C-alpha positions as CSV (number, residue, x, y, z in Angstrom):
1,M,12.9,-21.4,11.7
2,L,12.3,-17.7,11.1
3,V,12.1,-15.4,14.0
4,A,10.5,-12.1,13.0
5,F,10.8,-9.4,16.1
6,F,8.0,-6.9,16.2
7,V,9.5,-3.4,17.3
8,G,7.8,0.0,17.5
9,T,6.9,2.8,19.9
10,A,4.2,2.4,22.6
11,G,0.7,2.5,21.3
12,S,1.8,1.6,17.5
13,G,-0.2,-1.9,17.7
14,K,2.8,-4.3,18.0
15,S,0.9,-6.7,20.1
16,S,-2.4,-6.4,17.8
17,L,-0.6,-6.8,14.8
18,V,1.2,-10.2,16.4
19,S,-2.0,-11.3,17.1
20,S,-3.9,-10.7,13.7
21,L,-0.7,-12.2,11.7
22,Y,-0.9,-15.3,14.1
23,G,-4.3,-15.9,13.4
24,W,-4.1,-15.2,9.8
25,L,-0.9,-17.6,9.6
26,D,-3.0,-20.1,11.7
27,E,-6.2,-19.9,9.6
28,Q,-3.8,-20.7,6.4
29,G,-2.3,-23.9,8.0
30,Y,1.5,-22.2,8.9
31,D,3.2,-23.6,11.9
32,V,3.4,-20.7,14.1
33,A,4.3,-19.5,17.5
34,A,4.0,-16.6,19.4
35,V,6.7,-15.2,22.2
36,N,5.9,-12.3,24.6
37,L,9.1,-10.4,25.8
38,D,7.0,-7.7,27.5
39,P,7.2,-8.2,31.3
40,A,4.9,-5.1,31.6
41,A,2.1,-6.4,29.7
42,E,-1.5,-6.3,31.8
43,Y,-3.2,-7.8,28.6
44,L,-2.2,-9.6,25.2
45,P,-4.9,-10.1,22.6
46,Y,-3.0,-13.4,21.8
47,I,-2.2,-16.4,23.7
48,P,1.8,-16.6,23.9
49,D,3.2,-20.0,23.4
50,V,6.1,-18.7,25.3
51,D,5.8,-16.0,28.0
52,I,8.6,-13.9,30.0
53,R,5.8,-12.9,32.5
54,K,5.9,-16.5,33.9
55,K,9.3,-15.8,35.2
56,I,9.5,-12.0,35.4
57,T,7.1,-9.1,35.8
58,A,7.6,-5.7,35.9
59,R,4.8,-5.3,38.4
60,K,6.6,-7.7,41.0
61,I,9.7,-6.0,40.5
62,M,8.4,-2.4,40.9
63,K,6.8,-3.8,44.3
64,Q,10.0,-5.7,45.4
65,F,12.5,-2.9,44.5
66,K,10.2,0.0,45.0
67,L,11.1,1.3,41.2
68,G,9.0,3.5,39.2
69,P,7.3,2.2,35.8
70,N,10.0,2.6,33.4
71,A,12.9,1.8,35.8
72,S,10.9,-1.5,36.5
73,I,10.9,-2.6,33.0
74,I,14.4,-1.7,32.4
75,A,15.4,-4.0,35.4
76,A,13.0,-6.7,34.1
77,V,14.4,-6.5,30.6
78,D,18.0,-6.8,32.5
79,M,17.2,-9.7,34.3
80,A,15.5,-11.3,31.3
81,M,19.1,-11.8,30.0
82,A,19.6,-14.5,32.3
83,E,16.5,-16.2,30.9
84,A,17.6,-15.9,27.2
85,E,18.6,-19.4,27.2
86,R,15.9,-20.9,28.8
87,I,13.4,-18.7,26.6
88,K,15.3,-20.1,23.5
89,E,14.9,-23.8,24.8
90,E,11.2,-23.4,25.1
91,I,10.7,-21.5,21.5
92,E,12.7,-24.8,20.1
93,A,10.3,-26.9,22.1
94,V,7.3,-25.6,20.3
95,G,8.8,-26.4,17.0
96,A,7.2,-23.8,15.2
97,S,8.7,-22.7,11.6
98,I,7.7,-19.0,12.0
99,V,8.0,-17.4,15.6
100,L,6.4,-13.8,16.0
101,V,8.1,-12.1,19.0
102,D,6.6,-9.3,20.7
103,T,8.9,-6.8,22.5
104,P,8.3,-4.4,25.2
105,G,5.9,-1.3,24.7
106,Q,8.4,1.3,25.3
107,M,10.7,0.9,22.6
108,E,13.6,2.8,24.1
109,L,13.7,0.7,27.1
110,F,14.0,-2.4,25.0
111,A,15.8,-1.5,21.7
112,F,18.5,1.3,22.9
113,R,19.7,-0.7,25.6
114,E,22.6,-3.6,25.6
115,S,20.1,-6.2,27.3
116,G,17.4,-5.5,24.3
117,A,20.0,-6.1,21.4
118,Y,21.3,-9.1,23.7
119,L,17.9,-10.8,23.7
120,V,17.3,-10.4,20.0
121,R,20.7,-12.2,19.2
122,K,20.3,-15.1,21.7
123,L,16.7,-15.6,20.3
124,S,17.7,-15.2,16.7
125,D,17.7,-18.3,14.4
126,V,19.1,-18.8,11.0
127,H,16.5,-16.7,9.4
128,N,15.5,-13.5,11.4
129,V,13.9,-10.0,10.5
130,V,12.6,-7.1,12.4
131,V,9.0,-5.7,11.4
132,Y,9.3,-2.1,12.8
133,V,5.4,-1.0,13.1
134,G,4.7,2.6,12.5
135,D,1.6,4.6,13.7
136,A,-0.1,5.6,10.6
137,T,-2.2,8.3,12.4
138,Y,1.1,9.9,13.6
139,M,2.9,9.6,10.4
140,R,0.0,11.3,8.1
141,I,2.0,14.5,9.0
142,P,5.4,15.4,7.8
143,E,6.9,16.0,11.2
144,G,5.4,12.5,12.6
145,F,6.5,10.5,9.5
146,S,10.0,12.0,9.6
147,T,10.4,11.3,13.6
148,T,8.9,7.8,12.9
149,A,11.3,7.2,9.8
150,L,14.3,8.1,12.2
151,L,13.3,5.6,15.1
152,A,13.0,2.8,12.4
153,L,16.5,3.6,10.9
154,S,17.8,3.5,14.6
155,S,16.1,-0.1,14.9
156,R,17.7,-1.0,11.9
157,I,21.7,0.1,13.2
158,R,20.8,-1.2,16.7
159,F,19.5,-4.7,15.7
160,K,21.8,-5.3,12.6
161,L,19.1,-7.4,10.8
162,P,17.0,-7.3,7.8
163,Q,14.0,-4.8,8.5
164,I,10.4,-4.5,7.3
165,F,8.6,-1.2,7.7
166,A,4.9,-1.8,8.4
167,V,2.5,1.1,8.6
168,N,0.1,-0.1,11.0
169,K,-3.6,1.4,11.5
170,I,-4.6,2.6,8.0
171,D,-7.9,1.7,8.4
172,L,-8.1,5.1,10.1
173,L,-6.5,7.0,7.2
174,S,-7.9,8.2,3.7
175,E,-6.4,7.0,0.4
176,E,-4.9,10.4,0.0
177,Q,-3.3,10.2,3.2
178,I,-1.8,7.0,2.4
179,D,-0.6,8.0,-1.2
180,R,1.0,11.0,0.8
181,I,3.2,8.3,3.1
182,N,4.3,6.4,0.1
183,S,5.4,9.5,-1.8
184,W,7.4,10.5,1.4
185,V,9.1,7.0,1.4
186,A,9.9,7.1,-2.0
187,D,10.9,10.9,-2.6
188,A,13.1,12.7,0.0
189,E,12.9,15.7,-1.6
190,L,8.9,15.6,-1.3
191,L,9.4,15.1,2.4
192,A,12.0,18.1,2.8
193,E,9.3,20.4,0.9
194,A,6.4,19.1,3.1
195,L,8.3,19.9,6.2
196,Q,8.6,23.6,5.1
197,A,11.1,24.0,7.7
198,A,14.6,25.2,8.5
199,P,17.5,23.6,6.9
200,L,18.3,21.1,9.7
201,E,14.9,19.6,9.5
202,R,15.1,19.4,5.6
203,E,18.5,17.8,5.7
204,L,17.2,15.0,8.2
205,A,14.8,14.2,5.6
206,R,17.3,13.8,2.9
207,A,19.4,11.8,5.3
208,I,16.8,9.3,5.6
209,S,17.0,8.6,1.9
210,S,21.0,8.7,2.0
211,L,21.0,6.1,4.6
212,G,19.0,3.6,2.8
213,G,15.8,4.5,3.3
214,L,12.7,3.0,4.7
215,G,12.2,0.0,2.0
216,E,8.7,-0.4,0.4
217,P,6.4,0.1,3.4
218,V,3.7,-2.7,4.0
219,F,0.5,-1.1,5.0
220,V,-1.7,-2.9,7.3
221,S,-4.5,-2.5,9.7
222,A,-4.2,-5.1,12.6
223,L,-8.1,-4.5,13.2
224,S,-9.5,-5.1,10.1
225,G,-6.9,-7.6,8.9
226,I,-6.2,-5.1,5.9
227,G,-2.4,-6.1,4.3
228,I,-1.7,-9.0,6.7
229,D,-1.2,-11.2,3.9
230,K,1.0,-8.6,2.2
231,L,3.1,-8.6,5.9
232,Y,3.3,-12.5,5.5
233,Y,4.9,-12.1,2.1
234,A,7.2,-9.6,3.1
235,I,8.4,-11.8,5.9
236,Q,8.7,-15.0,4.0
237,L,10.4,-13.0,1.2
238,H,13.5,-13.0,3.4
239,Y,13.3,-16.7,4.2
240,T,12.5,-18.0,0.8
241,G,13.1,-15.6,-1.7
242,G,9.2,-14.7,-2.7
243,E,8.4,-18.2,-3.0
244,D,5.2,-19.1,-1.2
245,Q,5.8,-22.1,0.6
246,Q,5.7,-23.6,4.1
247,M,8.8,-22.3,6.0
248,P,10.9,-25.4,7.1
249,P,12.1,-25.8,10.7
């Protein structure tokens, strides 16, 4: 079984990308399951096979303990630690060979807390990968690209798993803007020049490269379906070494 965890900032399109990839895999005849770990989700564009909201919801916690929105999500994710074994059993009972895990929208409330890292460890299987979802509309300027890249690197450090960098919403960008993002990924000096900033910002741009970079980005659009096949290939590359075959259980 391969488990792919979708991580990214609020509004990056994680849930939509999970839905799009799930639909594509299902149409291709692959055995796939979707898992929702967002206790605050009011709407999902897919029907999850396993859903944390059946046991824990941020809204109920907010009312019960009189907490604010962020505090209720933190409490919900912390409470989910106690449900981790049950969630893992439900995933295994589905029996899918590919599992797509949709994480909470507020990345910092999940990725940078021990409870989030614990859930990823508990729900991991033999083969695991993180899909970091970046918002292309934010990354089209050097400052937005740099901060997204630093968050993606933070995610890789936090979860200690292979990571795919998916740039979502490319249907909203021109070819020139996509090429520019590609150039910043490939050449830290081009990014440093684009920032036209003080030494600190330029050194941060170079640090992205010295820390191993982001790898080859996968440009996708959850809305139009552009690049979904390439995202699948990038995921299964971690499992089969690139051979296009059904992932075994």
